[in-house]
C-alpha positions in Angstrom: 0.0 0.0 0.0 1.2 3.5 -0.8 2.5 5.6 2.2 -0.5 7.9 1.8 -2.9 4.9 1.7 -5.7 3.8 -0.6 -8.3 5.7 -2.6 -11.6 4.4 -4.0 -13.8 6.4 -6.4 -15.9 5.8 -9.5 -18.7 6.7 -11.8 -21.9 5.1 -12.8 -21.8 3.7 -16.4 -23.9 6.5 -18.0 -21.9 6.5 -21.3 -19.6 9.2 -22.5 -18.5 11.6 -19.8 -18.8 15.4 -19.8 -16.6 18.3 -18.6 -18.2 18.2 -15.2 -16.7 14.8 -14.7 -13.3 16.0 -16.0 -13.0 19.0 -13.8 -14.9 17.6 -10.8 -13.1 14.3 -10.6 -10.9 12.9 -13.5 -8.1 15.5 -13.5 -7.8 15.1 -9.7 -7.8 11.3 -10.0 -4.9 11.5 -12.6 -2.8 13.5 -10.0 -3.8 11.2 -7.1 -2.8 8.0 -8.8 0.9 9.0 -8.4 0.4 9.6 -4.7 -2.0 6.9 -3.5 -2.8 3.3 -4.3 -5.9 3.9 -6.4 -9.0 1.8 -7.1 -11.4 3.3 -9.7 -14.7 1.4 -10.3 -17.4 1.7 -12.9 -20.3 1.3 -10.6 -22.7 -0.9 -12.7 -25.0 -1.9 -9.9 -25.5 1.7 -8.9 -26.8 2.4 -12.4 -29.6 -0.1 -11.9 -31.1 1.9 -9.0 -32.8 4.1 -11.6 -32.2 2.4 -15.0 -33.2 -1.2 -14.1 -35.8 -1.3 -17.0 -33.3 -0.5 -19.7 -30.1 -2.6 -19.4 -29.5 -3.1 -23.1 -26.8 -0.5 -23.4 -25.0 -1.3 -20.1 -22.0 -2.9 -21.7 -21.6 -0.1 -24.2 -21.9 2.5 -21.5 -19.2 0.7 -19.4 -16.8 0.7 -22.3 -17.5 4.4 -23.0 -16.7 5.4 -19.4 -13.6 3.3 -19.3 -12.4 4.8 -22.6 -12.9 8.4 -21.4 -11.0 7.5 -18.2 -8.0 6.2 -20.1 -8.2 9.2 -22.5 -8.1 11.6 -19.6 -4.9 10.0 -18.2 -5.8 7.2 -15.9 -3.0 4.6 -16.2 -3.8 0.9 -15.6 -0.1 0.5 -14.6 -0.7 2.9 -11.7 -4.4 2.4 -10.9 -6.7 -0.5 -10.6 -9.6 0.2 -13.0 -12.5 -2.3 -12.9 -16.2 -2.9 -13.1 -17.9 -3.1 -9.7 -20.1 -6.1 -10.7 -17.0 -8.1 -11.6 -16.1 -8.3 -7.9 -18.9 -10.1 -6.2 -17.6 -9.4 -2.7 -19.0 -5.9 -3.0 -22.5 -7.4 -2.9 -21.7 -9.6 0.1 -20.3 -6.7 2.1 -23.3 -4.6 1.1 -25.7 -7.3 2.4 -23.9 -7.5 5.7 -23.7 -3.7 6.2 -27.4 -3.4 5.4 -28.2 -5.5 8.5 -26.7 -2.8 10.8 -27.7 0.5 9.1 -30.9 2.2 10.4 -33.4 3.2 7.7 -33.5 6.7 9.2 -29.8 7.2 8.2 -30.8 6.6 4.5 -34.0 8.7 4.5 -32.0 11.8 5.4 -29.8 11.5 2.3 -29.8 14.9 0.5 -28.7 13.4 -2.9 -31.6 11.0 -2.9 -34.0 13.9 -2.3 -32.4 15.7 -5.3 -32.8 12.7 -7.5 -36.4 12.2 -6.6 -37.0 15.8 -7.6 -34.9 15.9 -10.8 -36.0 12.5 -12.1 -39.7 12.8 -11.0 -39.4 9.7 -8.8 -41.9 10.8 -6.1 -43.5 7.6 -4.8 -41.3 5.4 -7.1 -38.1 4.9 -5.1 -37.2 1.3 -4.9 -35.4 -0.6 -2.1 -32.0 -0.6 -4.0 -32.2 3.2 -4.6 -32.9 3.9 -1.0 -30.0 1.7 0.1 -27.5 2.7 -2.5 -25.4 4.7 0.1 -24.8 1.4 1.9 -23.6 -0.2 -1.3 -21.4 2.9 -1.9 -20.0 2.5 1.6 -19.2 -1.2 0.8 -17.5 -0.1 -2.4 -15.2 2.1 -0.4 -14.4 0.1 2.7 -13.9 -3.3 1.0 -10.6 -1.9 -0.2 -9.9 -0.3 3.3 -9.7 3.0 1.5 -8.6 5.8 3.9 -9.5 8.6 1.5 -12.2 9.3 -1.1 -11.9 12.1 -3.7 -15.3 13.8 -3.9 -17.1 17.0 -4.9 -18.9 19.0 -2.3 -22.2 17.3 -3.1 -20.8 13.9 -2.1 -19.5 14.9 1.4 -22.7 13.6 3.0 -22.1 10.1 1.5 -18.6 9.9 2.9 -19.8 11.0 6.3 -22.4 8.3 6.2 -19.7 5.8 5.3 -17.8 6.9 8.3 -20.9 6.4 10.5 -21.3 2.9 9.1 -17.6 2.1 9.8 -17.9 3.3 13.4 -21.0 1.2 13.9 -19.4 -1.9 12.4 -16.1 -1.5 14.3 -18.0 -0.8 17.5 -20.0 -4.0 17.1 -17.4 -6.4 15.7 -13.9 -4.9 16.3 -11.6 -2.6 14.4 -11.7 -3.9 10.8 -12.1 -0.7 8.7 -10.4 2.7 8.7 -12.6 5.8 8.6 -12.2 7.3 5.1 -11.5 11.0 4.8 -12.9 13.3 2.1 -10.5 14.8 -0.5 -12.6 17.7 -1.9 -11.6 18.7 -5.5 -10.9 22.3 -6.4 -13.6 22.4 -9.1 -16.3 20.3 -7.4 -19.2 21.7 -9.5 -19.3 22.7 -13.1 -22.6 24.4 -14.1 -24.6 23.0 -17.0 -25.5 25.0 -20.0 -28.8 26.1 -18.3 -27.2 26.9 -15.0 -28.2 23.8 -13.2 -25.8 21.0 -12.3 -24.3 19.5 -15.5 -26.0 16.2 -16.4 -26.7 14.3 -19.6 -30.1 13.4 -18.3 -30.9 17.2 -18.1 -29.6 17.8 -21.6 -27.2 20.5 -20.5 -23.8 18.8 -20.8 -20.7 19.3 -22.9 -19.1 15.9 -23.6 -15.4 15.2 -23.5 -15.8 13.6 -27.0 -17.8 16.5 -28.5 -16.4 17.9 -31.7 -15.4 21.5 -32.1 -18.6 22.3 -33.9 -20.8 20.5 -31.3 -19.1 22.5 -28.5 -19.6 25.8 -30.3 -23.3 25.0 -30.9 -23.9 24.0 -27.3 -22.0 27.0 -25.7 -23.8 29.3 -28.2 -27.1 28.2 -26.7 -25.9 28.6 -23.0 -27.7 30.9 -20.6 -25.9 34.2 -19.8 -26.4 37.3 -17.7 -30.1 38.2 -18.2 -29.4 41.9 -17.5 -27.0 42.1 -20.5 -29.3 42.2 -23.5 -27.2 44.1 -25.9 -23.4 44.2 -26.5 -23.0 47.6 -24.9 -24.8 46.7 -21.8 -22.6 46.3 -18.7 -22.4 42.6 -17.7 -21.8 40.8 -14.4 -19.1 38.2 -15.1 -19.3 36.8 -11.5 -22.9 35.8 -12.2 -22.5 34.5 -15.8 -22.0 30.7 -16.4 -20.1 31.3 -19.6 -17.6 33.5 -17.7 -17.4 30.6 -15.2 -16.4 28.3 -18.1 -13.6 30.8 -18.9 -12.4 30.7 -15.3 -12.6 26.9 -15.1 -10.7 26.4 -18.3 -8.1 29.1 -17.6 -8.8 31.3 -20.6 -5.7 33.6 -21.2 -6.2 37.3 -20.4 -9.2 36.3 -18.2 -9.1 39.6 -16.2 -9.2 41.7 -19.4 -12.2 39.6 -20.7 -14.0 40.1 -17.4 -13.3 43.9 -17.5 -14.6 44.1 -21.1 -17.8 42.2 -20.1 -18.3 44.5 -17.1 -18.0 47.7 -19.2 -20.0 46.4 -22.2 -17.1 46.3 -24.5 -17.5 42.5 -24.9 -20.8 41.0 -26.1 -22.2 37.7 -25.1 -21.9 36.2 -28.6 -18.2 36.9 -28.8 -17.7 35.7 -25.2 -19.5 32.4 -26.0 -17.4 31.9 -29.1 -14.2 32.5 -27.2 -15.3 30.0 -24.4 -16.2 27.4 -27.0 -12.7 27.7 -28.6 -11.0 27.5 -25.3 -13.0 24.4 -24.2 -12.3 22.7 -27.6 -8.6 23.4 -27.4 -8.5 22.1 -23.9 -10.2 18.8 -24.8 -8.3 18.3 -28.1 -5.6 16.0 -26.5 -8.3 13.9 -24.9 -10.2 13.5 -28.2 -6.9 12.4 -29.9 -6.1 9.9 -27.1 -9.7 8.6 -27.3 -9.2 7.9 -31.1 -6.0 6.0 -30.3 -7.7 3.8 -27.7 -10.7 3.1 -29.9 -8.2 1.9 -32.6 -6.9 -0.8 -30.2 -9.5 -3.5 -30.5 -10.1 -5.3 -27.1 -7.7 -3.0 -25.2 -10.3 -1.5 -22.9 -11.8 -4.9 -22.1 -8.3 -6.2 -21.3 -7.7 -3.3 -18.9 -11.0 -4.0 -17.1 -10.3 -7.7 -16.8 -6.9 -7.1 -15.3 -8.3 -4.5 -12.9 -11.0 -6.9 -11.8 -8.4 -9.5 -10.9 -6.4 -7.1 -8.7 -9.5 -5.6 -7.1 -10.9 -9.1 -6.4 -7.8 -10.2 -4.6 -7.9 -7.1 -2.3 -11.7 -7.6 -1.7 -11.4 -11.2 -0.8 -8.7 -10.4 1.8 -11.0 -7.8 3.4 -14.0 -10.3 3.4 -11.8 -12.8 5.2 -11.3 -10.2 7.9 -15.0 -9.3 8.0 -16.2 -12.9 8.3 -13.7 -13.5 11.1 -14.8 -10.4 13.0 -18.5 -11.3 12.6 -17.8 -15.0 13.3 -19.7 -16.1 10.3 -17.2 -18.5 8.7 -19.0 -21.3 6.8 -18.6 -24.4 8.9 -17.6 -22.5 12.0 
């Protein structure tokens, strides 16, 4: 194990990723993989909490996520990259943890409340969806991860994991470390409509989008409603297009913000400049993606190798769990 310890993080297999994933997680993961022993999972079972009726594209979505990860710089020589459902010990630990977690802990989950609102799930939440934070906790602690890189909106999940660890260790002995949150610098990237960026909301810029697609999307983005005409003074601190300029480190940013504030810079030109900057920033990722797509079977090979390494670590942890809980078969 690395001197700094282990990290576990992941994404649901929702297909191609967007710039929110890149700035909110991926770039940070790429840095962390040289400092920690990293496990990155494609959380297939988590996707079934809401998409259980449509599983036809699951395999394709898994491969798309893995391809974007590799294109962004995750290195299978440095990190264990795998699909959650290829390591069945996650399900076993989830089952055991579910026996000790009060329902009231799950009902206060703020992310669940947001999903119910955004996905119109009022009265439709299933057992797996309510309990997914327990599965998420199992994903983390089965590798005895002592740190989890997250955005601000995921802090409550890590704290719940810490509560579950304290409860388990209090009942059965010290098996798991309490994971700490590593909050990323850009934890939230606004969508094109000002809401949280999400493909399901139709407001996302994908990492694989072409230059023309990015220009079209940014051209339709919401801007400062008080700046109707080019000469109107703008409010760059309140404009999401200006936020894109900040996130992607547009050169001469201060000049651009001054020009917006004085009315010298119009929204159309500002949007075009933001689209060019985003496209330039993503160009190396798009090129790397093309290289990976040209290597037939490479992504599947990476995931198979990752599952073998992850499975070994998970089995070692489950040996400790069964010993602590005194539930060895034949005991």
